[in-house]
BATORVO-849458 format. One line per field, with one value per residue: x, y, z of N, C-alpha, C, CB in turn. Coordinates in Angstrom, 1 decimal, padded with zeros to 4 digits. Glycine has a CB too. Layout:
BEGIN
n.xx X/...
n.yy Y/...
n.zz Z/...
ca.xx X/...
ca.yy Y/...
ca.zz Z/...
c.xx X/...
c.yy Y/...
c.zz Z/...
cb.xx X/...
cb.yy Y/...
cb.zz Z/...
END
This chain:
BEGIN
n.xx 142.0/143.3/142.6/143.2/143.6/142.3/142.5/142.2/144.9/146.5/147.5/147.2/144.7/144.2/142.5/142.5/144.9/147.2/148.6/149.1/149.8/150.2/152.6/156.2/156.5/154.0/154.0/156.2/155.5/153.2/154.3/156.2/154.5/153.3/155.5/156.3/154.1/154.0/156.1/155.4/153.1/154.4/156.1/154.2/152.5/154.3/154.9/152.4/152.0/154.2/154.9/152.7/151.5/152.6/151.8/149.0/148.5/149.2/147.4/147.8/146.7/144.4/145.6/146.8/144.5/143.5/145.5/145.1/142.5/143.1/144.9/143.1/141.3/143.0/143.4/140.8/140.6/143.0/143.3/141.1/139.4/140.4/141.8/144.8/146.3/147.4/145.5/144.5/144.3/146.1/148.5/148.6/148.7/151.2/152.8/152.5/153.2/152.4/149.9/150.3/150.0/151.3/151.6/153.0/155.8/158.9/161.1/164.6/165.2
n.yy 150.2/153.4/156.6/159.7/162.8/165.8/169.3/172.8/175.1/176.5/179.0/180.5/179.5/177.9/175.3/171.7/170.8/168.4/168.5/170.7/173.0/174.5/174.7/175.4/178.3/179.3/177.9/179.1/181.8/181.7/180.7/182.7/184.9/184.1/183.9/186.7/187.9/186.4/187.2/189.6/188.6/186.7/188.2/189.8/187.8/186.3/188.3/188.6/186.1/185.8/188.3/189.3/191.5/193.9/193.4/193.4/196.0/197.4/196.5/194.2/191.7/192.6/193.9/191.8/190.4/192.4/192.6/190.1/190.5/192.5/191.2/189.2/190.8/191.7/189.3/188.8/190.8/190.7/188.0/186.8/186.0/183.6/181.7/182.4/180.7/177.6/174.6/174.1/171.4/170.0/171.2/170.5/167.7/167.4/168.1/166.6/166.8/169.3/169.0/167.4/166.3/167.3/165.5/165.3/166.7/166.1/167.3/168.0/166.3
n.zz 113.3/113.2/114.3/113.0/114.4/113.3/113.2/113.7/113.2/116.0/115.8/113.2/112.5/110.3/108.8/109.1/110.1/111.4/113.8/116.5/115.2/111.9/110.8/111.4/111.5/112.5/115.0/116.3/116.3/118.0/120.4/120.9/121.5/123.8/125.5/125.6/126.8/129.1/130.9/132.3/133.7/135.2/136.9/138.3/139.5/141.1/143.0/144.1/145.3/147.1/148.2/149.8/151.3/150.2/147.5/147.8/148.6/146.4/144.5/142.9/142.1/140.8/138.7/137.4/136.5/134.8/132.9/131.7/130.6/128.7/127.0/126.0/124.6/122.6/121.3/120.3/118.4/116.8/116.3/115.4/117.5/118.4/121.0/122.9/124.5/125.9/126.4/129.7/130.7/129.1/129.8/132.6/132.3/131.3/133.3/135.9/138.6/139.5/140.5/142.6/146.0/149.0/151.9/154.3/155.8/156.8/159.2/158.9/156.8
ca.xx 142.0/143.6/141.9/144.1/142.8/142.5/141.8/142.7/146.1/146.3/148.0/146.5/143.3/144.1/141.8/143.1/146.3/147.3/149.2/148.6/150.2/150.3/154.0/157.1/156.3/152.9/154.4/157.1/154.7/152.3/155.1/156.8/153.5/153.1/156.7/156.3/153.0/154.3/157.0/154.6/152.3/155.3/156.5/153.1/152.0/155.3/154.7/151.1/152.2/155.3/154.9/151.3/151.1/152.9/150.9/147.6/148.4/149.3/146.3/148.5/145.8/143.5/146.4/146.9/143.2/143.4/146.3/144.4/141.5/143.7/145.4/142.0/140.7/143.9/143.1/139.6/140.8/144.1/143.4/139.7/138.8/141.1/142.5/146.3/146.8/147.2/144.5/145.0/144.4/147.3/149.6/148.7/149.1/152.7/153.4/151.6/153.7/151.7/148.7/150.7/149.6/152.3/150.9/153.8/157.2/159.7/162.3/165.9/165.4
ca.yy 151.4/154.5/157.9/160.9/164.0/166.9/170.4/174.1/175.6/177.4/180.4/181.1/179.0/177.1/174.0/170.5/170.4/167.1/168.8/172.0/174.1/174.1/174.7/176.0/179.7/179.5/177.5/180.0/183.0/181.4/180.6/184.0/185.8/183.6/184.4/188.1/188.2/185.7/187.9/190.4/187.8/186.0/189.2/190.1/186.7/186.0/189.3/188.3/184.9/185.9/189.6/189.6/192.9/194.9/193.2/193.8/197.5/197.9/196.0/193.4/190.7/193.3/194.2/190.5/190.2/193.4/192.1/189.0/191.1/193.3/190.2/188.6/191.7/191.7/188.1/188.9/191.7/190.3/186.5/186.4/185.4/182.3/181.8/182.4/179.9/176.2/174.1/173.7/170.0/169.6/171.7/169.7/166.4/167.4/168.4/166.1/167.2/170.5/168.6/166.5/166.8/167.0/165.1/165.4/167.1/165.8/168.2/167.3/165.4
ca.zz 112.6/114.0/113.8/113.1/114.8/112.5/113.8/113.2/113.7/117.1/115.5/112.1/112.3/109.1/109.1/108.6/110.6/112.2/115.1/117.0/114.3/110.5/110.5/112.4/111.6/113.4/116.3/116.8/116.6/119.1/121.6/121.2/122.1/125.2/126.2/125.8/127.7/130.4/131.8/133.1/134.6/136.2/138.0/139.2/140.3/142.2/144.1/144.7/146.1/148.1/148.9/149.9/151.8/149.1/146.3/148.1/148.7/145.0/143.7/141.9/141.5/139.9/137.5/136.7/135.8/133.8/131.8/131.0/129.8/127.6/126.1/125.4/123.7/121.5/120.6/119.6/117.3/115.9/116.1/115.1/118.7/118.8/122.3/122.7/125.6/125.8/127.2/131.0/130.8/128.5/130.7/133.8/132.0/131.0/134.6/137.0/139.9/139.9/141.3/143.7/147.4/150.1/153.1/155.5/155.5/158.0/159.5/158.8/155.6
c.xx 142.3/143.0/142.9/143.2/143.2/141.8/142.5/144.0/145.8/146.7/147.2/145.1/143.1/143.5/142.7/144.5/146.2/148.0/148.6/148.8/150.4/151.7/154.9/156.8/155.1/153.3/155.3/156.4/153.8/153.2/155.8/155.8/153.3/154.3/156.7/155.2/153.4/155.2/156.3/153.8/153.2/155.7/155.4/152.6/153.0/155.1/153.4/151.2/153.1/155.5/153.5/150.9/151.4/152.0/149.5/147.5/148.5/148.2/146.9/147.5/144.8/144.3/146.6/145.6/143.0/144.2/145.7/143.3/142.0/144.2/144.2/141.4/141.6/143.6/141.9/139.8/141.8/144.1/142.0/139.1/139.4/141.8/144.0/146.9/146.6/146.2/145.1/145.2/145.7/148.6/149.8/149.1/150.6/153.4/152.6/152.0/153.0/150.4/149.0/150.3/150.7/151.5/151.7/155.2/157.9/160.9/163.6/166.1/165.6
c.yy 152.6/155.8/159.0/162.1/165.2/168.1/171.7/174.5/176.6/178.8/181.0/180.6/178.2/175.7/172.8/170.1/169.1/167.3/170.2/173.2/173.6/174.1/175.4/177.5/180.0/179.0/178.5/181.3/182.8/181.4/181.9/185.0/185.4/184.0/185.9/188.5/187.5/186.4/188.8/189.6/187.2/187.0/189.5/189.0/186.3/187.0/189.0/187.1/185.1/187.2/190.1/191.0/193.9/194.7/193.6/195.3/198.1/197.4/195.1/192.4/191.4/193.6/192.9/190.2/191.2/193.1/191.0/189.5/191.8/192.3/189.5/189.5/191.8/190.4/188.2/189.8/191.1/188.8/186.0/185.6/184.1/182.6/181.7/181.6/178.5/175.7/173.7/172.2/169.5/170.0/170.8/168.3/166.3/167.6/167.9/166.5/168.5/170.2/167.7/167.1/166.4/166.7/165.3/165.8/166.9/166.7/167.4/166.4/166.2
c.zz 113.5/113.4/114.0/113.3/113.9/113.1/113.2/113.9/114.9/116.8/114.4/111.9/111.1/109.5/108.5/109.1/111.5/113.6/115.5/116.0/112.9/110.1/111.5/112.6/112.6/114.9/117.0/117.2/117.9/120.4/121.9/121.9/123.5/126.0/126.5/126.8/129.1/131.3/132.8/134.1/135.6/137.3/138.9/140.0/141.4/143.3/144.8/145.6/147.2/148.7/149.1/150.3/150.8/147.9/146.6/148.1/147.3/144.0/142.6/141.3/140.5/138.6/136.7/135.9/134.6/132.6/131.0/130.1/128.5/126.5/125.3/124.3/122.4/120.7/119.8/118.3/116.3/115.5/115.8/116.3/119.1/120.1/122.0/123.9/125.3/126.7/128.6/131.2/130.3/129.3/131.9/133.5/131.8/132.4/135.8/138.4/140.4/140.7/142.4/145.1/148.3/151.3/154.3/155.1/156.8/158.1/159.4/157.7/154.4
cb.xx 140.7/145.1/140.6/144.9/143.1/142.0/142.0/141.7/147.0/147.0/149.5/147.3/142.4/145.4/140.4/143.1/146.9/148.0/150.7/149.2/151.5/149.5/154.2/158.5/156.0/151.7/155.1/158.3/153.8/151.6/156.2/157.3/152.2/153.0/158.0/156.1/151.7/154.8/158.1/153.7/151.6/156.5/157.0/151.9/151.8/156.7/154.6/150.0/152.7/156.5/155.8/150.7/151.9/154.4/150.9/147.2/149.5/150.7/145.6/149.7/145.0/143.0/147.8/147.1/142.0/143.8/147.7/143.8/140.6/144.9/146.2/140.9/140.6/145.3/143.0/138.5/141.3/145.4/144.0/139.7/137.4/142.0/142.1/146.8/146.3/148.6/143.8/144.1/143.2/147.5/149.4/147.4/148.4/153.0/153.7/151.5/155.2/151.4/147.7/152.2/148.2/153.3/150.5/153.7/157.3/160.2/162.1/166.1/164.2
cb.yy 151.6/154.7/158.1/161.1/164.3/166.6/170.4/175.2/176.3/176.9/180.4/180.9/180.2/176.9/174.0/170.5/171.6/166.0/168.8/172.4/174.8/175.0/175.4/175.8/180.3/178.7/176.1/180.4/183.4/180.0/179.5/184.6/185.7/182.0/184.1/188.9/187.6/184.4/188.7/191.4/186.7/185.5/190.4/190.6/185.4/186.0/190.7/187.9/183.8/185.4/190.6/188.7/193.2/194.7/191.7/193.3/198.1/197.4/197.1/192.6/190.0/194.6/194.7/189.3/190.3/194.8/191.7/188.0/192.1/194.1/189.1/188.2/193.1/191.7/186.9/189.6/193.0/190.6/185.8/185.6/185.1/181.8/180.8/183.8/180.4/175.5/172.8/174.3/169.3/170.1/173.2/169.7/165.9/168.5/169.9/164.6/167.5/171.3/167.9/166.1/166.3/168.2/163.7/164.1/168.6/164.3/168.9/166.6/164.5
cb.zz 111.8/114.1/114.6/111.7/116.3/111.0/115.3/113.4/112.6/118.3/115.1/110.9/112.3/108.4/108.4/107.1/111.5/111.4/115.0/118.3/114.8/109.6/109.1/112.0/110.2/112.9/116.2/115.8/115.4/119.0/121.4/119.9/121.3/125.2/125.4/124.5/127.2/130.1/131.0/132.3/133.8/135.5/137.3/138.3/139.3/141.6/143.5/143.6/145.2/147.5/148.0/150.9/153.1/148.7/146.0/149.5/149.5/144.4/143.0/142.6/142.7/140.5/138.0/137.7/136.7/134.3/132.3/132.0/130.6/128.1/126.8/126.5/124.3/122.0/121.6/120.5/117.7/116.6/117.3/113.8/118.4/117.7/123.3/122.7/126.9/126.0/126.5/132.1/130.1/127.1/131.1/134.5/130.7/130.1/134.8/136.9/139.9/138.7/140.3/143.7/147.8/150.3/153.0/156.3/155.0/158.0/160.8/160.1/155.5
END
């Protein structure tokens, strides 16, 4: 006997969906919000990671955290508190290479 997982739509919160979304409209809206928010995060995080001195002098990491807080507050108001991000476990399961550990890099290869 197989058990079908039933839960709420990640976008509208409708109960009883068998997938993450109740339909294409909710899936598109959820992903569009992530895209629009992600561009700012991407720019700031890349500076934080690869232009450390400049990022530190500008307070980039603080700005990243502030953006997250602003987005979460928007979620609380506009989305009845539902989160607007995918579960980290699912993201990492889809991309196992992100957790891979490089033990040795040989020059010239």
